[in-house]
C-alpha positions as CSV (number, residue, x, y, z in Angstrom):
1,M,71.6,64.8,96.4
2,Y,73.5,66.7,99.0
3,K,73.7,70.4,98.7
4,Q,75.3,72.4,101.4
5,A,75.3,76.1,102.1
6,Q,75.3,75.9,105.9
7,T,75.4,73.2,108.6
8,A,72.0,71.8,109.5
9,P,71.0,72.1,113.2
10,E,71.6,68.9,115.1
11,L,68.9,67.0,117.1
12,D,69.3,64.8,120.1
13,L,67.6,61.6,119.1
14,E,66.4,61.2,122.7
15,G,64.6,64.6,122.5
16,S,61.6,65.8,120.6
17,P,62.0,66.5,116.8
18,P,61.3,70.0,115.5
19,P,57.8,70.5,114.1
20,Q,57.2,69.0,110.7
21,T,55.9,71.9,108.5
22,A,56.1,70.3,105.1
23,K,53.5,68.0,103.5
24,V,54.9,64.4,103.1
25,E,54.6,63.1,99.6
26,V,54.5,59.3,99.5
27,T,56.5,57.6,96.7
28,P,55.7,53.9,95.9
29,L,58.5,51.5,96.6
30,S,59.7,48.7,94.3
31,E,59.2,45.0,95.1
32,S,62.8,44.6,96.1
33,Q,62.6,47.6,98.4
34,L,59.6,46.1,100.2
35,E,61.8,43.1,101.0
36,S,64.5,45.3,102.6
37,V,65.0,46.0,106.3
38,L,65.4,49.7,105.4
39,A,64.2,51.1,102.1
40,V,64.6,54.7,100.9
41,K,63.1,56.2,97.7
42,N,63.4,59.7,96.4
43,L,64.0,61.2,99.9
44,S,64.3,64.9,100.2
45,F,64.6,67.0,103.3
46,A,65.6,70.6,104.2
47,W,65.5,72.5,107.4
48,P,63.2,75.6,107.5
49,S,64.9,78.8,106.5
50,S,68.0,76.9,105.2
51,S,69.3,76.2,101.7
52,F,70.8,72.9,103.1
53,Q,69.1,70.0,101.3
54,I,69.5,66.2,101.8
55,G,68.4,63.8,99.0
56,I,68.7,60.1,98.4
57,T,67.3,58.6,95.2
58,D,67.5,55.0,96.2
59,L,68.8,53.0,99.1
60,N,68.0,49.4,100.1
61,V,69.5,47.8,103.2
62,K,68.9,44.1,103.6
63,S,69.2,41.9,106.7
64,D,72.8,41.3,107.8
65,E,74.2,44.0,105.4
66,H,76.7,46.5,106.7
67,W,76.6,50.0,105.1
68,L,78.9,52.9,105.5
69,L,77.5,56.3,104.7
70,E,80.5,58.6,104.5
71,G,80.8,62.3,104.2
72,P,82.6,65.3,105.7
73,S,81.5,67.1,108.8
74,G,78.5,69.2,108.2
75,S,77.2,67.1,105.3
76,G,74.0,66.1,107.1
77,K,75.0,62.6,108.2
78,S,73.4,62.9,111.7
79,T,70.2,64.4,110.2
80,L,70.1,61.6,107.7
81,L,70.2,59.0,110.5
82,Q,67.3,60.7,112.1
83,L,65.4,60.4,108.8
84,L,66.3,56.8,108.5
85,G,65.2,56.1,112.1
86,G,61.9,57.9,111.8
87,V,62.8,60.7,114.2
88,L,62.4,63.2,111.3
89,L,60.1,62.7,108.3
90,P,61.1,63.6,104.8
91,Q,59.2,66.4,102.9
92,Q,59.2,64.2,99.8
93,G,59.8,60.5,99.2
94,Q,59.6,57.6,101.6
95,V,61.6,55.8,104.2
96,Q,60.4,52.3,105.2
97,I,61.4,50.0,108.0
98,L,60.5,46.3,107.4
99,G,57.9,47.4,104.8
100,Q,56.2,50.0,106.9
101,S,56.5,53.7,106.0
102,W,57.5,56.0,108.9
103,A,55.2,58.6,107.5
104,A,52.1,56.4,107.6
105,L,52.5,56.0,111.4
106,T,51.4,58.3,114.3
107,A,54.2,59.7,116.5
108,A,53.3,57.1,119.2
109,Q,53.4,54.3,116.6
110,R,56.8,55.5,115.3
111,D,58.2,55.5,118.8
112,L,57.0,51.9,119.4
113,R,58.3,50.6,116.1
114,R,61.6,52.3,116.6
115,A,62.0,50.8,120.0
116,D,61.2,47.3,118.7
117,H,63.3,47.3,115.6
118,V,66.0,50.0,115.7
119,G,69.1,50.2,117.9
120,F,71.1,53.5,118.0
121,I,74.8,54.1,118.7
122,F,75.2,57.8,119.4
123,Q,78.3,59.8,118.7
124,Q,78.5,60.8,122.3
125,F,77.2,57.4,123.4
126,N,74.4,59.0,125.6
127,L,74.8,56.5,128.4
128,V,72.9,57.3,131.7
129,P,75.9,58.2,133.8
130,Y,74.6,57.0,137.2
131,L,73.6,53.6,135.8
132,S,76.0,50.7,135.5
133,A,77.2,49.2,132.2
134,L,74.8,46.3,132.7
135,E,71.9,48.6,133.5
136,N,72.6,50.8,130.5
137,T,72.7,47.7,128.2
138,L,69.3,46.6,129.5
139,L,67.5,50.0,128.9
140,P,66.0,49.2,125.5
141,C,64.1,46.3,127.1
142,R,62.2,48.8,129.3
143,F,60.6,50.3,126.2
144,S,60.2,47.3,123.9
145,P,58.5,44.2,125.0
146,A,59.5,42.6,121.7
147,R,63.2,43.2,122.3
148,C,62.8,42.1,126.0
149,K,61.2,38.8,124.8
150,A,64.0,38.3,122.2
151,A,66.7,38.8,124.8
152,E,65.0,36.5,127.4
153,S,64.8,33.8,124.8
154,S,68.6,33.6,124.7
155,G,68.7,32.4,128.3
156,G,67.6,35.2,130.5
157,L,67.5,39.0,130.2
158,K,70.5,39.8,132.4
159,D,72.5,36.8,131.1
160,E,72.0,38.1,127.6
161,A,73.2,41.6,128.5
162,R,76.2,40.1,130.3
163,R,77.0,37.9,127.2
164,L,76.8,40.9,124.9
165,L,79.1,42.9,127.1
166,A,81.6,40.0,127.3
167,A,81.5,39.5,123.6
168,L,82.4,43.2,123.2
169,G,85.3,42.9,125.5
170,L,83.7,43.9,128.8
171,G,83.4,40.5,130.5
172,A,84.7,41.4,133.9
173,K,81.9,41.6,136.5
174,E,83.5,44.7,138.1
175,I,83.3,46.6,134.8
176,Q,79.8,45.5,134.1
177,L,78.7,46.8,137.5
178,R,80.7,50.1,137.2
179,R,78.7,53.3,136.7
180,A,78.9,54.6,133.1
181,A,80.5,57.9,134.3
182,R,83.5,55.9,135.6
183,L,84.1,54.0,132.4
184,S,86.8,54.9,129.8
185,V,85.7,56.2,126.4
186,G,86.4,52.9,124.8
187,Q,84.4,51.1,127.5
188,Q,81.5,53.5,127.1
189,Q,81.6,52.9,123.3
190,R,81.2,49.1,123.8
191,V,78.4,49.5,126.3
192,A,76.6,51.7,123.7
193,A,77.1,49.0,121.1
194,A,75.7,46.3,123.5
195,R,72.7,48.5,124.3
196,A,72.0,48.9,120.6
197,L,72.3,45.2,119.9
198,I,70.3,43.7,122.8
199,G,67.1,42.1,121.8
200,R,68.2,41.5,118.2
201,P,66.8,44.6,116.5
202,S,66.5,44.5,112.7
203,L,68.6,47.6,112.2
204,V,71.4,49.4,114.1
205,L,72.0,53.1,113.2
206,A,75.4,54.3,114.3
207,D,76.6,58.0,114.3
208,E,80.4,58.3,114.2
209,P,80.9,55.6,116.8
210,T,84.6,55.3,116.1
211,S,85.6,59.0,116.1
212,A,87.4,58.9,119.5
213,L,89.5,55.7,118.7
214,D,92.8,55.2,117.0
215,A,93.1,53.0,113.9
216,G,93.8,49.8,115.7
217,N,91.0,50.2,118.2
218,R,88.6,51.2,115.4
219,A,89.2,48.0,113.5
220,A,88.8,45.9,116.6
221,F,85.6,47.6,117.6
222,L,84.1,47.2,114.2
223,E,85.0,43.5,114.0
224,L,83.3,42.9,117.4
225,L,80.2,44.9,116.4
226,F,79.9,43.1,113.0
227,S,80.3,39.7,114.6
228,E,77.5,40.2,117.0
229,A,75.3,41.8,114.3
230,R,75.8,38.8,112.0
231,S,74.8,36.3,114.7
232,A,71.6,38.3,115.2
233,K,71.1,39.0,111.4
234,T,71.0,42.7,112.3
235,A,71.7,45.2,109.5
236,I,74.0,48.1,110.3
237,V,74.1,51.6,108.8
238,L,77.1,53.6,110.1
239,V,77.8,57.2,109.2
240,S,81.3,58.7,109.5
241,H,83.6,61.3,108.0
242,D,86.5,58.7,108.1
243,T,87.1,57.3,104.6
244,S,89.6,54.8,106.1
245,L,86.6,52.7,107.4
246,R,85.5,51.9,103.9
247,P,87.5,48.5,103.6
248,H,85.6,47.2,106.6
249,F,82.2,47.5,104.9
250,E,80.5,45.5,102.2
251,R,78.6,48.5,100.9
252,H,79.1,52.3,101.1
253,L,77.5,55.5,99.9
254,T,79.3,58.9,99.6
255,L,77.2,61.8,101.0
256,E,78.9,64.7,99.3
257,G,77.4,66.5,96.4
258,G,75.5,65.1,93.5
259,L,72.9,62.3,93.5
260,C,73.2,59.4,96.0
């Protein structure tokens, strides 16, 4: 259920989450949910001193599925992604990644599991401006031996990063070696997607990644993203206020009032 009285404060996923003050109540998951890449059951979350509340009764995301979570600005989409990615913990209910509850892990264990299994595409892309497109793409492998090994198994770490960039329309060597600060918005977006996909994570969480693009470029970007995700059997959960994206997704959930 989404109830909105005021906009929830936003959190940079690369920063530290606010203190968790509420006790987490664990809800058992069904057998089908245990088989999911991402499973949510009776999730409830509210920021302290706020009447804003997020709730999802049931959500199961399986391997290779593409989900659109749509809702207007201020409906808590970015906060929801943080809950799904284990950056925030729900006050009630449960979120599981590959059968493991985020709430059952220590903060350090959540960091490692997130690095190994979840890729993020941020709304502002969050590229390191002084690193090249290629170096930005390789960043997740510095924090996850598992994703590093998966990328290397495809023929070499840098070769896999170059392949991903080329598949997403950035095949020119000059562009791959260009600093992120000197890339266009569209190019930065594709680097962010390559960074999220490298090492074949089980899940990619994307926060309004198409908001700066026109309709034609939105469709082209999504097709490239989905193509790479399918080849890696990576599930995608994308949040957006743009209802025109719905035809591109197999599944969608509306995050505006009532039960979800």
